Biopython code that builds the backbone (N, CA, C, O; Angstrom):
import numpy as np
from Bio.PDB.StructureBuilder import StructureBuilder

atoms = [
    (1, "MET", "N", (-10.607, -6.079, 24.501)),
    (1, "MET", "CA", (-9.174, -5.850, 24.466)),
    (1, "MET", "C", (-8.460, -6.911, 25.295)),
    (1, "MET", "O", (-8.941, -7.337, 26.345)),
    (2, "THR", "N", (-7.336, -7.309, 24.808)),
    (2, "THR", "CA", (-6.545, -8.270, 25.560)),
    (2, "THR", "C", (-5.742, -7.537, 26.626)),
    (2, "THR", "O", (-5.612, -6.314, 26.593)),
    (3, "SER", "N", (-5.207, -8.300, 27.565)),
    (3, "SER", "CA", (-4.410, -7.681, 28.629)),
    (3, "SER", "C", (-3.154, -7.025, 28.066)),
    (3, "SER", "O", (-2.698, -6.005, 28.583)),
    (4, "GLN", "N", (-2.594, -7.613, 27.001)),
    (4, "GLN", "CA", (-1.407, -7.013, 26.387)),
    (4, "GLN", "C", (-1.754, -5.661, 25.762)),
    (4, "GLN", "O", (-0.986, -4.706, 25.872)),
    (5, "THR", "N", (-2.919, -5.585, 25.104)),
    (5, "THR", "CA", (-3.353, -4.332, 24.494)),
    (5, "THR", "C", (-3.580, -3.270, 25.564)),
    (5, "THR", "O", (-3.184, -2.117, 25.394)),
    (6, "LEU", "N", (-4.220, -3.661, 26.667)),
    (6, "LEU", "CA", (-4.441, -2.727, 27.759)),
    (6, "LEU", "C", (-3.118, -2.236, 28.331)),
    (6, "LEU", "O", (-2.979, -1.055, 28.652)),
    (7, "ASN", "N", (-2.153, -3.128, 28.460)),
    (7, "ASN", "CA", (-0.857, -2.762, 29.005)),
    (7, "ASN", "C", (-0.173, -1.749, 28.090)),
    (7, "ASN", "O", (0.393, -0.765, 28.568)),
    (8, "ILE", "N", (-0.221, -1.981, 26.783)),
    (8, "ILE", "CA", (0.386, -1.048, 25.832)),
    (8, "ILE", "C", (-0.340, 0.290, 25.882)),
    (8, "ILE", "O", (0.300, 1.341, 25.877)),
    (9, "THR", "N", (-1.665, 0.260, 25.930)),
    (9, "THR", "CA", (-2.448, 1.490, 25.982)),
    (9, "THR", "C", (-2.133, 2.276, 27.248)),
    (9, "THR", "O", (-1.930, 3.489, 27.199)),
    (10, "GLU", "N", (-2.094, 1.590, 28.368)),
    (10, "GLU", "CA", (-1.779, 2.256, 29.631)),
    (10, "GLU", "C", (-0.369, 2.842, 29.606)),
    (10, "GLU", "O", (-0.148, 3.948, 30.099)),
    (11, "THR", "N", (0.570, 2.116, 29.043)),
    (11, "THR", "CA", (1.939, 2.606, 28.941)),
    (11, "THR", "C", (2.001, 3.850, 28.065)),
    (11, "THR", "O", (2.658, 4.831, 28.413)),
    (12, "LEU", "N", (1.312, 3.804, 26.924)),
    (12, "LEU", "CA", (1.294, 4.964, 26.033)),
    (12, "LEU", "C", (0.669, 6.180, 26.707)),
    (12, "LEU", "O", (1.189, 7.290, 26.592)),
    (13, "ILE", "N", (-0.425, 5.981, 27.399)),
    (13, "ILE", "CA", (-1.088, 7.099, 28.077)),
    (13, "ILE", "C", (-0.170, 7.683, 29.148)),
    (13, "ILE", "O", (-0.054, 8.902, 29.272)),
    (14, "ALA", "N", (0.472, 6.826, 29.907)),
    (14, "ALA", "CA", (1.385, 7.307, 30.958)),
    (14, "ALA", "C", (2.538, 8.095, 30.348)),
    (14, "ALA", "O", (2.905, 9.154, 30.858)),
    (15, "GLN", "N", (3.106, 7.590, 29.267)),
    (15, "GLN", "CA", (4.202, 8.296, 28.605)),
    (15, "GLN", "C", (3.716, 9.615, 27.996)),
    (15, "GLN", "O", (4.407, 10.630, 28.077)),
    (16, "LEU", "N", (2.542, 9.597, 27.397)),
    (16, "LEU", "CA", (1.985, 10.787, 26.765)),
    (16, "LEU", "C", (1.751, 11.896, 27.780)),
    (16, "LEU", "O", (1.968, 13.071, 27.485)),
    (17, "GLN", "N", (1.311, 11.525, 28.967)),
    (17, "GLN", "CA", (1.024, 12.514, 30.006)),
    (17, "GLN", "C", (2.285, 13.209, 30.510)),
    (17, "GLN", "O", (2.194, 14.285, 31.101)),
    (18, "THR", "N", (3.442, 12.626, 30.293)),
    (18, "THR", "CA", (4.693, 13.244, 30.751)),
    (18, "THR", "C", (5.209, 14.276, 29.753)),
    (18, "THR", "O", (6.111, 15.049, 30.079)),
    (19, "LEU", "N", (4.650, 14.301, 28.542)),
    (19, "LEU", "CA", (5.125, 15.210, 27.501)),
    (19, "LEU", "C", (4.443, 16.565, 27.599)),
    (19, "LEU", "O", (3.316, 16.670, 28.082)),
    (20, "PRO", "N", (5.140, 17.612, 27.133)),
    (20, "PRO", "CA", (4.493, 18.928, 27.060)),
    (20, "PRO", "C", (3.416, 18.914, 25.974)),
    (20, "PRO", "O", (3.439, 18.054, 25.094)),
    (21, "PRO", "N", (2.471, 19.862, 26.030)),
    (21, "PRO", "CA", (1.347, 19.871, 25.077)),
    (21, "PRO", "C", (1.770, 19.863, 23.608)),
    (21, "PRO", "O", (1.110, 19.226, 22.787)),
    (22, "GLU", "N", (2.857, 20.556, 23.261)),
    (22, "GLU", "CA", (3.295, 20.591, 21.865)),
    (22, "GLU", "C", (3.681, 19.194, 21.382)),
    (22, "GLU", "O", (3.339, 18.795, 20.269)),
    (23, "GLN", "N", (4.388, 18.468, 22.219)),
    (23, "GLN", "CA", (4.799, 17.117, 21.841)),
    (23, "GLN", "C", (3.619, 16.153, 21.880)),
    (23, "GLN", "O", (3.578, 15.200, 21.101)),
    (24, "GLN", "N", (2.670, 16.383, 22.765)),
    (24, "GLN", "CA", (1.454, 15.569, 22.762)),
    (24, "GLN", "C", (0.729, 15.738, 21.433)),
    (24, "GLN", "O", (0.220, 14.767, 20.874)),
    (25, "GLN", "N", (0.680, 16.970, 20.927)),
    (25, "GLN", "CA", (0.025, 17.224, 19.640)),
    (25, "GLN", "C", (0.771, 16.525, 18.517)),
    (25, "GLN", "O", (0.150, 16.020, 17.582)),
    (26, "MET", "N", (2.095, 16.491, 18.599)),
    (26, "MET", "CA", (2.880, 15.783, 17.594)),
    (26, "MET", "C", (2.534, 14.295, 17.598)),
    (26, "MET", "O", (2.445, 13.677, 16.537)),
    (27, "VAL", "N", (2.342, 13.727, 18.766)),
    (27, "VAL", "CA", (1.975, 12.308, 18.878)),
    (27, "VAL", "C", (0.593, 12.091, 18.271)),
    (27, "VAL", "O", (0.379, 11.121, 17.544)),
    (28, "VAL", "N", (-0.341, 12.986, 18.564)),
    (28, "VAL", "CA", (-1.694, 12.884, 17.996)),
    (28, "VAL", "C", (-1.624, 12.948, 16.470)),
    (28, "VAL", "O", (-2.287, 12.171, 15.784)),
    (29, "ASN", "N", (-0.825, 13.870, 15.942)),
    (29, "ASN", "CA", (-0.680, 13.994, 14.490)),
    (29, "ASN", "C", (-0.110, 12.718, 13.887)),
    (29, "ASN", "O", (-0.557, 12.271, 12.831)),
    (30, "PHE", "N", (0.873, 12.136, 14.556)),
    (30, "PHE", "CA", (1.490, 10.911, 14.053)),
    (30, "PHE", "C", (0.497, 9.750, 14.076)),
    (30, "PHE", "O", (0.446, 8.959, 13.135)),
    (31, "VAL", "N", (-0.281, 9.648, 15.136)),
    (31, "VAL", "CA", (-1.278, 8.575, 15.229)),
    (31, "VAL", "C", (-2.330, 8.743, 14.135)),
    (31, "VAL", "O", (-2.761, 7.758, 13.537)),
    (32, "GLU", "N", (-2.743, 9.973, 13.870)),
    (32, "GLU", "CA", (-3.702, 10.225, 12.789)),
    (32, "GLU", "C", (-3.101, 9.847, 11.437)),
    (32, "GLU", "O", (-3.785, 9.287, 10.581)),
    (33, "PHE", "N", (-1.809, 10.160, 11.251)),
    (33, "PHE", "CA", (-1.123, 9.784, 10.019)),
    (33, "PHE", "C", (-1.126, 8.267, 9.847)),
    (33, "PHE", "O", (-1.419, 7.763, 8.763)),
    (34, "LEU", "N", (-0.800, 7.540, 10.915)),
    (34, "LEU", "CA", (-0.777, 6.074, 10.843)),
    (34, "LEU", "C", (-2.163, 5.510, 10.550)),
    (34, "LEU", "O", (-2.302, 4.559, 9.781)),
    (35, "ALA", "N", (-3.189, 6.100, 11.168)),
    (35, "ALA", "CA", (-4.563, 5.634, 10.933)),
    (35, "ALA", "C", (-4.965, 5.860, 9.474)),
    (35, "ALA", "O", (-5.593, 4.998, 8.859)),
    (36, "GLN", "N", (-4.603, 7.017, 8.926)),
    (36, "GLN", "CA", (-4.914, 7.307, 7.528)),
    (36, "GLN", "C", (-4.163, 6.369, 6.592)),
    (36, "GLN", "O", (-4.725, 5.878, 5.613)),
    (37, "LYS", "N", (-2.902, 6.124, 6.891)),
    (37, "LYS", "CA", (-2.096, 5.217, 6.075)),
    (37, "LYS", "C", (-2.683, 3.805, 6.114)),
    (37, "LYS", "O", (-2.733, 3.126, 5.089)),
    (38, "ASN", "N", (-3.121, 3.369, 7.275)),
    (38, "ASN", "CA", (-3.730, 2.048, 7.419)),
    (38, "ASN", "C", (-5.038, 1.967, 6.636)),
    (38, "ASN", "O", (-5.316, 0.954, 5.993)),
    (39, "ALA", "N", (-5.840, 3.026, 6.689)),
    (39, "ALA", "CA", (-7.105, 3.045, 5.953)),
    (39, "ALA", "C", (-6.851, 2.974, 4.452)),
    (39, "ALA", "O", (-7.562, 2.267, 3.738)),
    (40, "GLN", "N", (-5.844, 3.701, 3.966)),
    (40, "GLN", "CA", (-5.516, 3.657, 2.540)),
    (40, "GLN", "C", (-5.026, 2.275, 2.140)),
    (40, "GLN", "O", (-5.341, 1.792, 1.053)),
    (41, "SER", "N", (-4.263, 1.644, 3.010)),
    (41, "SER", "CA", (-3.767, 0.296, 2.729)),
    (41, "SER", "C", (-4.923, -0.692, 2.643)),
    (41, "SER", "O", (-4.949, -1.548, 1.759)),
    (42, "GLN", "N", (-5.874, -0.572, 3.559)),
    (42, "GLN", "CA", (-7.041, -1.452, 3.541)),
    (42, "GLN", "C", (-7.849, -1.240, 2.269)),
    (42, "GLN", "O", (-8.316, -2.203, 1.662)),
    (43, "LEU", "N", (-8.017, 0.019, 1.860)),
    (43, "LEU", "CA", (-8.766, 0.332, 0.646)),
    (43, "LEU", "C", (-8.062, -0.249, -0.571)),
    (43, "LEU", "O", (-8.701, -0.800, -1.468)),
    (44, "SER", "N", (-6.747, -0.121, -0.594)),
    (44, "SER", "CA", (-5.961, -0.657, -1.710)),
    (44, "SER", "C", (-6.105, -2.173, -1.788)),
    (44, "SER", "O", (-6.254, -2.726, -2.877)),
    (45, "GLN", "N", (-6.060, -2.846, -0.646)),
    (45, "GLN", "CA", (-6.207, -4.301, -0.626)),
    (45, "GLN", "C", (-7.602, -4.708, -1.085)),
    (45, "GLN", "O", (-7.753, -5.710, -1.783)),
    (46, "ASN", "N", (-8.613, -3.952, -0.708)),
    (46, "ASN", "CA", (-9.982, -4.254, -1.124)),
    (46, "ASN", "C", (-10.143, -4.087, -2.628)),
    (46, "ASN", "O", (-10.856, -4.860, -3.268)),
    (47, "ARG", "N", (-9.481, -3.075, -3.196)),
    (47, "ARG", "CA", (-9.560, -2.871, -4.638)),
    (47, "ARG", "C", (-8.926, -4.031, -5.383)),
    (47, "ARG", "O", (-9.430, -4.454, -6.424)),
    (48, "LYS", "N", (-7.832, -4.544, -4.861)),
    (48, "LYS", "CA", (-7.143, -5.651, -5.506)),
    (48, "LYS", "C", (-8.028, -6.896, -5.530)),
    (48, "LYS", "O", (-7.941, -7.696, -6.461)),
    (49, "LYS", "N", (-8.854, -7.063, -4.544)),
    (49, "LYS", "CA", (-9.705, -8.241, -4.456)),
    (49, "LYS", "C", (-10.867, -8.191, -5.450)),
    (49, "LYS", "O", (-11.466, -9.225, -5.746)),
    (50, "ARG", "N", (-11.193, -7.002, -5.967)),
    (50, "ARG", "CA", (-12.347, -6.860, -6.838)),
    (50, "ARG", "C", (-12.023, -7.035, -8.315)),
    (50, "ARG", "O", (-12.831, -6.646, -9.159)),
    (51, "ARG", "N", (-10.899, -7.591, -8.651)),
    (51, "ARG", "CA", (-10.545, -7.784, -10.055)),
    (51, "ARG", "C", (-11.468, -8.811, -10.700)),
    (51, "ARG", "O", (-11.833, -9.818, -10.092)),
    (52, "VAL", "N", (-11.832, -8.531, -11.939)),
    (52, "VAL", "CA", (-12.737, -9.414, -12.668)),
    (52, "VAL", "C", (-12.034, -9.850, -13.949)),
    (52, "VAL", "O", (-11.601, -9.013, -14.742)),
    (53, "ALA", "N", (-11.922, -11.144, -14.147)),
    (53, "ALA", "CA", (-11.278, -11.674, -15.348)),
    (53, "ALA", "C", (-12.165, -11.480, -16.565)),
    (53, "ALA", "O", (-13.390, -11.552, -16.468)),
    (54, "GLY", "N", (-11.540, -11.233, -17.718)),
    (54, "GLY", "CA", (-12.266, -11.158, -18.973)),
    (54, "GLY", "C", (-12.837, -9.807, -19.325)),
    (54, "GLY", "O", (-13.591, -9.695, -20.292)),
    (55, "LEU", "N", (-12.497, -8.761, -18.558)),
    (55, "LEU", "CA", (-13.064, -7.449, -18.855)),
    (55, "LEU", "C", (-12.563, -6.882, -20.178)),
    (55, "LEU", "O", (-13.274, -6.108, -20.820)),
    (56, "HIS", "N", (-11.363, -7.248, -20.595)),
    (56, "HIS", "CA", (-10.789, -6.716, -21.825)),
    (56, "HIS", "C", (-10.592, -7.814, -22.873)),
    (56, "HIS", "O", (-9.694, -7.735, -23.713)),
    (57, "GLU", "N", (-11.419, -8.806, -22.811)),
    (57, "GLU", "CA", (-11.303, -9.915, -23.749)),
    (57, "GLU", "C", (-11.438, -9.429, -25.189)),
    (57, "GLU", "O", (-12.353, -8.674, -25.521)),
    (58, "GLY", "N", (-10.509, -9.875, -26.041)),
    (58, "GLY", "CA", (-10.541, -9.529, -27.450)),
    (58, "GLY", "C", (-9.970, -8.158, -27.779)),
    (58, "GLY", "O", (-9.994, -7.754, -28.942)),
    (59, "MET", "N", (-9.465, -7.440, -26.803)),
    (59, "MET", "CA", (-8.955, -6.092, -27.049)),
    (59, "MET", "C", (-7.465, -6.085, -27.412)),
    (59, "MET", "O", (-6.952, -5.062, -27.865)),
    (60, "GLY", "N", (-6.781, -7.182, -27.225)),
    (60, "GLY", "CA", (-5.369, -7.250, -27.558)),
    (60, "GLY", "C", (-5.143, -8.196, -28.719)),
    (60, "GLY", "O", (-6.001, -9.016, -29.047)),
    (61, "CYS", "N", (-3.976, -8.074, -29.338)),
    (61, "CYS", "CA", (-3.665, -8.998, -30.418)),
    (61, "CYS", "C", (-2.163, -9.277, -30.429)),
    (61, "CYS", "O", (-1.369, -8.454, -29.975)),
    (62, "ILE", "N", (-1.792, -10.409, -30.935)),
    (62, "ILE", "CA", (-0.401, -10.806, -31.074)),
    (62, "ILE", "C", (-0.146, -11.000, -32.561)),
    (62, "ILE", "O", (-0.887, -11.702, -33.249)),
    (63, "SER", "N", (0.918, -10.362, -33.042)),
    (63, "SER", "CA", (1.203, -10.465, -34.474)),
    (63, "SER", "C", (1.592, -11.884, -34.843)),
    (63, "SER", "O", (2.029, -12.665, -33.998)),
    (64, "ASP", "N", (1.425, -12.207, -36.126)),
    (64, "ASP", "CA", (1.716, -13.557, -36.610)),
    (64, "ASP", "C", (3.194, -13.909, -36.474)),
    (64, "ASP", "O", (3.544, -15.082, -36.344)),
    (65, "ASP", "N", (4.065, -12.895, -36.505)),
    (65, "ASP", "CA", (5.501, -13.172, -36.418)),
    (65, "ASP", "C", (6.049, -13.009, -34.991)),
    (65, "ASP", "O", (7.243, -12.764, -34.814)),
    (66, "PHE", "N", (5.205, -13.139, -33.999)),
    (66, "PHE", "CA", (5.593, -12.935, -32.605)),
    (66, "PHE", "C", (6.786, -13.807, -32.196)),
    (66, "PHE", "O", (7.682, -13.333, -31.497)),
    (67, "ASN", "N", (6.807, -15.041, -32.613)),
    (67, "ASN", "CA", (7.868, -15.966, -32.211)),
    (67, "ASN", "C", (9.074, -15.964, -33.142)),
    (67, "ASN", "O", (10.027, -16.709, -32.912)),
    (68, "GLU", "N", (9.051, -15.147, -34.181)),
    (68, "GLU", "CA", (10.175, -15.092, -35.115)),
    (68, "GLU", "C", (11.352, -14.370, -34.449)),
    (68, "GLU", "O", (11.144, -13.467, -33.638)),
    (69, "PRO", "N", (12.586, -14.762, -34.786)),
    (69, "PRO", "CA", (13.753, -14.069, -34.218)),
    (69, "PRO", "C", (13.804, -12.617, -34.689)),
    (69, "PRO", "O", (13.374, -12.291, -35.796)),
    (70, "LEU", "N", (14.334, -11.762, -33.835)),
    (70, "LEU", "CA", (14.477, -10.355, -34.191)),
    (70, "LEU", "C", (15.669, -10.186, -35.118)),
    (70, "LEU", "O", (16.642, -10.932, -35.009)),
    (71, "PRO", "N", (15.614, -9.223, -36.027)),
    (71, "PRO", "CA", (16.724, -9.028, -36.967)),
    (71, "PRO", "C", (17.968, -8.501, -36.244)),
    (71, "PRO", "O", (17.873, -7.929, -35.158)),
    (72, "ASP", "N", (19.122, -8.702, -36.857)),
    (72, "ASP", "CA", (20.396, -8.240, -36.288)),
    (72, "ASP", "C", (20.384, -6.735, -36.044)),
    (72, "ASP", "O", (20.984, -6.262, -35.078)),
    (73, "GLU", "N", (19.714, -5.984, -36.899)),
    (73, "GLU", "CA", (19.661, -4.520, -36.738)),
    (73, "GLU", "C", (19.072, -4.141, -35.378)),
    (73, "GLU", "O", (19.481, -3.153, -34.768)),
    (74, "PHE", "N", (18.129, -4.919, -34.924)),
    (74, "PHE", "CA", (17.523, -4.648, -33.621)),
    (74, "PHE", "C", (18.561, -4.753, -32.512)),
    (74, "PHE", "O", (18.636, -3.875, -31.652)),
    (75, "TRP", "N", (19.357, -5.805, -32.518)),
    (75, "TRP", "CA", (20.325, -6.061, -31.474)),
    (75, "TRP", "C", (21.535, -5.140, -31.571)),
    (75, "TRP", "O", (22.169, -4.851, -30.556)),
    (76, "MET", "N", (21.866, -4.673, -32.778)),
    (76, "MET", "CA", (23.052, -3.844, -32.961)),
    (76, "MET", "C", (22.719, -2.345, -32.909)),
    (76, "MET", "O", (23.617, -1.505, -32.970)),
    (77, "GLY", "N", (21.457, -2.023, -32.798)),
    (77, "GLY", "CA", (21.056, -0.639, -32.694)),
    (77, "GLY", "C", (21.207, 0.155, -33.972)),
    (77, "GLY", "O", (21.420, 1.367, -33.927)),
    (78, "GLU", "N", (21.102, -0.489, -35.082)),
    (78, "GLU", "CA", (21.261, 0.199, -36.378)),
    (78, "GLU", "C", (19.934, 0.724, -36.872)),
    (78, "GLU", "O", (19.868, 1.329, -37.942)),
]
sb = StructureBuilder()
sb.init_structure("model")
sb.init_model(0)
sb.init_chain("A")
sb.init_seg("    ")
for serial, (resi, resn, name, xyz) in enumerate(atoms, 1):
    if name == "N":
        sb.init_residue(resn, " ", resi, " ")
    sb.init_atom(name, np.array(xyz, "f"), 0.0, 1.0, " ", f" {name:<3s}", serial, name[0])
structure = sb.get_structure()
């Protein structure tokens, strides 16, 4: 741990000790929430890294008239 981390930890502990037990429990709950949120974020980032190109190759198609202009009925809502 760095000295800055120790200073923050010591400050948090000192502040926590001044709170009544109910509020201390609220702080514990919040810290657990943040830890869970961080774990989910890490898991999400890891999933994004595992993408594999070409898994759905040949499963899509583009019609022959893809680049043709759309008819006026499309734009006018008829």
